[in-house]
C-alpha atoms as an extended CHARMM CRD file, in Angstrom:
* protein
*
       122  EXT
         1         1  MET       CA              0.0270000000       -0.0130000000        0.0300000000  PROA      1               0.0000000000
         2         2  GLN       CA              1.7110000000        3.2020000000       -1.1230000000  PROA      2               0.0000000000
         3         3  ASP       CA             -0.7920000000        5.9350000000       -0.6080000000  PROA      3               0.0000000000
         4         4  SER       CA             -0.2130000000        7.5260000000        2.8050000000  PROA      4               0.0000000000
         5         5  GLU       CA             -3.9230000000        8.7450000000        3.2030000000  PROA      5               0.0000000000
         6         6  ALA       CA             -4.9720000000        4.8630000000        2.5390000000  PROA      6               0.0000000000
         7         7  GLN       CA             -2.3920000000        3.9150000000        4.9290000000  PROA      7               0.0000000000
         8         8  LYS       CA             -3.4990000000        6.4470000000        7.5850000000  PROA      8               0.0000000000
         9         9  ASN       CA             -7.1860000000        5.0960000000        7.1830000000  PROA      9               0.0000000000
        10        10  PHE       CA             -5.8840000000        1.4210000000        7.3520000000  PROA      10              0.0000000000
        11        11  CYS       CA             -4.2400000000        1.9900000000       10.5980000000  PROA      11              0.0000000000
        12        12  PHE       CA             -7.5650000000        3.2030000000       12.1220000000  PROA      12              0.0000000000
        13        13  GLY       CA             -7.9330000000       -0.4220000000       12.8630000000  PROA      13              0.0000000000
        14        14  GLY       CA             -4.6940000000       -0.7930000000       14.5540000000  PROA      14              0.0000000000
        15        15  SER       CA             -1.3570000000        1.2070000000       14.4470000000  PROA      15              0.0000000000
        16        16  ASP       CA              0.8240000000       -1.9330000000       13.4890000000  PROA      16              0.0000000000
        17        17  LEU       CA             -1.5430000000       -2.8850000000       10.2810000000  PROA      17              0.0000000000
        18        18  VAL       CA              0.4610000000       -1.2700000000        7.6240000000  PROA      18              0.0000000000
        19        19  LYS       CA              3.7560000000       -2.9540000000        8.8400000000  PROA      19              0.0000000000
        20        20  MET       CA              2.1510000000       -6.3060000000        9.1310000000  PROA      20              0.0000000000
        21        21  LEU       CA              0.6240000000       -6.0210000000        5.4300000000  PROA      21              0.0000000000
        22        22  ASN       CA              3.9920000000       -4.9370000000        4.1150000000  PROA      22              0.0000000000
        23        23  ASP       CA              5.5770000000       -7.7750000000        6.2730000000  PROA      23              0.0000000000
        24        24  TYR       CA              3.1810000000      -10.4120000000        4.7780000000  PROA      24              0.0000000000
        25        25  MET       CA              3.8090000000       -9.0920000000        1.1080000000  PROA      25              0.0000000000
        26        26  LYS       CA              7.4390000000       -9.5150000000        1.4950000000  PROA      26              0.0000000000
        27        27  GLY       CA              6.8340000000      -13.0020000000        2.8350000000  PROA      27              0.0000000000
        28        28  SER       CA              8.4470000000      -12.2060000000        6.1850000000  PROA      28              0.0000000000
        29        29  ILE       CA              5.3520000000      -13.2590000000        8.1140000000  PROA      29              0.0000000000
        30        30  ASP       CA              2.5950000000      -15.7990000000        7.5690000000  PROA      30              0.0000000000
        31        31  ALA       CA             -0.6830000000      -14.4180000000        9.0730000000  PROA      31              0.0000000000
        32        32  TRP       CA             -4.4230000000      -14.8380000000        8.0220000000  PROA      32              0.0000000000
        33        33  ASP       CA             -5.4790000000      -11.8700000000       10.0110000000  PROA      33              0.0000000000
        34        34  ILE       CA             -3.6260000000       -9.2780000000        8.1690000000  PROA      34              0.0000000000
        35        35  ARG       CA             -5.3500000000      -10.3680000000        4.9480000000  PROA      35              0.0000000000
        36        36  PHE       CA             -8.6830000000      -10.3350000000        6.7450000000  PROA      36              0.0000000000
        37        37  SER       CA             -7.9790000000       -6.8360000000        8.1010000000  PROA      37              0.0000000000
        38        38  TYR       CA             -7.0220000000       -5.6050000000        4.6340000000  PROA      38              0.0000000000
        39        39  SER       CA             -9.9780000000       -7.4030000000        3.0300000000  PROA      39              0.0000000000
        40        40  GLN       CA            -12.3540000000       -5.7110000000        5.5840000000  PROA      40              0.0000000000
        41        41  PHE       CA            -10.7300000000       -2.3040000000        5.0900000000  PROA      41              0.0000000000
        42        42  LYS       CA            -11.1560000000       -2.3280000000        1.3480000000  PROA      42              0.0000000000
        43        43  GLN       CA            -14.9110000000       -3.3710000000        1.6940000000  PROA      43              0.0000000000
        44        44  LYS       CA            -15.4290000000       -0.5720000000        4.3480000000  PROA      44              0.0000000000
        45        45  GLY       CA            -16.3210000000       -3.1700000000        7.0160000000  PROA      45              0.0000000000
        46        46  PHE       CA            -16.2170000000       -3.3550000000       10.5710000000  PROA      46              0.0000000000
        47        47  THR       CA            -15.4880000000       -5.8840000000       13.3300000000  PROA      47              0.0000000000
        48        48  ILE       CA            -17.7970000000       -5.8300000000       16.4090000000  PROA      48              0.0000000000
        49        49  TYR       CA            -16.0410000000       -6.5360000000       19.6180000000  PROA      49              0.0000000000
        50        50  PRO       CA            -18.2000000000       -7.7340000000       22.6200000000  PROA      50              0.0000000000
        51        51  VAL       CA            -17.8280000000       -6.2350000000       25.9910000000  PROA      51              0.0000000000
        52        52  VAL       CA            -19.0770000000       -9.7370000000       27.2240000000  PROA      52              0.0000000000
        53        53  SER       CA            -18.2260000000      -12.6440000000       24.9320000000  PROA      53              0.0000000000
        54        54  LYS       CA            -19.5210000000      -16.2440000000       24.5070000000  PROA      54              0.0000000000
        55        55  VAL       CA            -16.2400000000      -17.4620000000       23.6230000000  PROA      55              0.0000000000
        56        56  GLU       CA            -12.7910000000      -17.3630000000       25.0980000000  PROA      56              0.0000000000
        57        57  ASN       CA             -9.6070000000      -17.2920000000       23.0810000000  PROA      57              0.0000000000
        58        58  ILE       CA             -7.4460000000      -19.8030000000       24.8920000000  PROA      58              0.0000000000
        59        59  GLY       CA             -4.5980000000      -19.7160000000       22.0130000000  PROA      59              0.0000000000
        60        60  PHE       CA             -2.4970000000      -17.2380000000       24.1550000000  PROA      60              0.0000000000
        61        61  ASP       CA              0.2190000000      -19.6810000000       25.4170000000  PROA      61              0.0000000000
        62        62  ILE       CA              3.7220000000      -21.3950000000       25.0820000000  PROA      62              0.0000000000
        63        63  ASP       CA              2.4220000000      -23.6560000000       22.2790000000  PROA      63              0.0000000000
        64        64  ALA       CA              0.5440000000      -20.8620000000       20.3160000000  PROA      64              0.0000000000
        65        65  THR       CA              1.9160000000      -20.3450000000       16.5840000000  PROA      65              0.0000000000
        66        66  HSD       CA              1.5870000000      -16.4580000000       16.6800000000  PROA      66              0.0000000000
        67        67  THR       CA              0.1730000000      -15.6680000000       20.1340000000  PROA      67              0.0000000000
        68        68  ASN       CA              2.4970000000      -16.5710000000       22.9070000000  PROA      68              0.0000000000
        69        69  VAL       CA              2.3320000000      -13.1500000000       24.3530000000  PROA      69              0.0000000000
        70        70  TYR       CA              0.2890000000      -11.4140000000       27.0220000000  PROA      70              0.0000000000
        71        71  ASN       CA             -3.2800000000      -11.5060000000       25.9460000000  PROA      71              0.0000000000
        72        72  ARG       CA             -4.5430000000       -7.9010000000       26.0080000000  PROA      72              0.0000000000
        73        73  TYR       CA             -7.6140000000       -9.0990000000       24.2980000000  PROA      73              0.0000000000
        74        74  LYS       CA             -9.2670000000      -10.7950000000       27.1400000000  PROA      74              0.0000000000
        75        75  THR       CA            -13.1960000000       -9.9760000000       27.5220000000  PROA      75              0.0000000000
        76        76  LEU       CA            -15.4300000000      -10.9910000000       30.1570000000  PROA      76              0.0000000000
        77        77  LEU       CA            -16.8610000000      -14.7220000000       29.5230000000  PROA      77              0.0000000000
        78        78  ASP       CA            -20.6090000000      -14.7090000000       29.6220000000  PROA      78              0.0000000000
        79        79  LYS       CA            -21.7050000000      -17.8640000000       31.5360000000  PROA      79              0.0000000000
        80        80  THR       CA            -25.2020000000      -17.2930000000       31.2300000000  PROA      80              0.0000000000
        81        81  ASP       CA            -27.6760000000      -19.4510000000       29.2090000000  PROA      81              0.0000000000
        82        82  LYS       CA            -28.5540000000      -16.5510000000       26.8170000000  PROA      82              0.0000000000
        83        83  LYS       CA            -28.2530000000      -17.7190000000       23.3970000000  PROA      83              0.0000000000
        84        84  ILE       CA            -30.0240000000      -15.0650000000       21.1730000000  PROA      84              0.0000000000
        85        85  MET       CA            -27.9760000000      -12.0330000000       20.5610000000  PROA      85              0.0000000000
        86        86  ALA       CA            -29.1780000000       -8.7960000000       18.5520000000  PROA      86              0.0000000000
        87        87  LEU       CA            -27.1260000000       -6.7510000000       16.5510000000  PROA      87              0.0000000000
        88        88  PRO       CA            -28.3490000000       -3.1410000000       15.3940000000  PROA      88              0.0000000000
        89        89  ASN       CA            -29.4240000000       -2.7540000000       11.5970000000  PROA      89              0.0000000000
        90        90  GLU       CA            -27.0000000000       -0.0060000000       11.1710000000  PROA      90              0.0000000000
        91        91  VAL       CA            -23.5200000000        0.4580000000       12.4960000000  PROA      91              0.0000000000
        92        92  VAL       CA            -23.0110000000        3.8900000000       14.2270000000  PROA      92              0.0000000000
        93        93  LEU       CA            -19.3740000000        4.7630000000       15.4360000000  PROA      93              0.0000000000
        94        94  ILE       CA            -19.4690000000        6.2240000000       18.9460000000  PROA      94              0.0000000000
        95        95  ASN       CA            -16.4320000000        8.4150000000       19.4570000000  PROA      95              0.0000000000
        96        96  SER       CA            -15.6820000000        7.3520000000       23.1690000000  PROA      96              0.0000000000
        97        97  PHE       CA            -15.6560000000        3.5960000000       22.0230000000  PROA      97              0.0000000000
        98        98  VAL       CA            -13.4660000000        4.5070000000       18.9890000000  PROA      98              0.0000000000
        99        99  LYS       CA            -10.9600000000        6.0400000000       21.4410000000  PROA      99              0.0000000000
       100       100  GLN       CA            -11.0260000000        3.1050000000       23.8200000000  PROA      100             0.0000000000
       101       101  PHE       CA            -10.5390000000        0.8350000000       20.5320000000  PROA      101             0.0000000000
       102       102  GLN       CA             -7.6840000000        2.8160000000       19.2010000000  PROA      102             0.0000000000
       103       103  GLN       CA             -5.9670000000        2.9020000000       22.7510000000  PROA      103             0.0000000000
       104       104  LYS       CA             -6.3060000000       -0.9370000000       22.9740000000  PROA      104             0.0000000000
       105       105  PHE       CA             -4.4480000000       -1.0840000000       19.5850000000  PROA      105             0.0000000000
       106       106  SER       CA             -1.9290000000        1.6880000000       20.0370000000  PROA      106             0.0000000000
       107       107  VAL       CA              1.7310000000        1.4350000000       20.0650000000  PROA      107             0.0000000000
       108       108  ALA       CA              1.9960000000        1.8490000000       23.9330000000  PROA      108             0.0000000000
       109       109  ALA       CA             -0.5690000000       -0.9280000000       24.2480000000  PROA      109             0.0000000000
       110       110  ARG       CA              1.7210000000       -3.1910000000       22.2860000000  PROA      110             0.0000000000
       111       111  ILE       CA              4.7420000000       -2.0730000000       24.2300000000  PROA      111             0.0000000000
       112       112  VAL       CA              3.2560000000       -2.7370000000       27.4640000000  PROA      112             0.0000000000
       113       113  SER       CA              2.1200000000       -6.2500000000       26.1780000000  PROA      113             0.0000000000
       114       114  LYS       CA              5.8180000000       -7.0070000000       25.1280000000  PROA      114             0.0000000000
       115       115  VAL       CA              6.8170000000       -6.0180000000       28.6080000000  PROA      115             0.0000000000
       116       116  LYS       CA              4.2470000000       -8.1730000000       30.2940000000  PROA      116             0.0000000000
       117       117  THR       CA              5.1430000000      -11.0210000000       28.0700000000  PROA      117             0.0000000000
       118       118  PHE       CA              8.7790000000      -10.6050000000       28.9230000000  PROA      118             0.0000000000
       119       119  MET       CA              7.8600000000      -10.6300000000       32.7340000000  PROA      119             0.0000000000
       120       120  GLY       CA              5.9720000000      -13.8800000000       32.0840000000  PROA      120             0.0000000000
       121       121  MET       CA              2.5340000000      -12.3580000000       32.6930000000  PROA      121             0.0000000000
       122       122  ARG       CA             -0.6250000000      -13.8670000000       30.9370000000  PROA      122             0.0000000000
């Protein structure tokens, strides 16, 4: 991706996305998620992250392929019997949520995760 405006917009979903995409294109990383992120960006799509989730990502351990790091993505696990979820018909970006999202995927958050990983935290 050469266009600086497109790069800026792509980084809306995470400050490391352009680097990851370039690394994937050079063949230095093998990650499905960067391809998904780029496709989603091109289609002007969004990912909805739950505050309380029905699933738990258990792929953050020493045996993981790409994620043997501190798990900064943990969400509360919904252990209720609720099975029907409702999504809005229209996506509306709420500035305070956008800011929280961008903080979670910022350079500072990645540095803190690396320090916690180095310290052996999970």
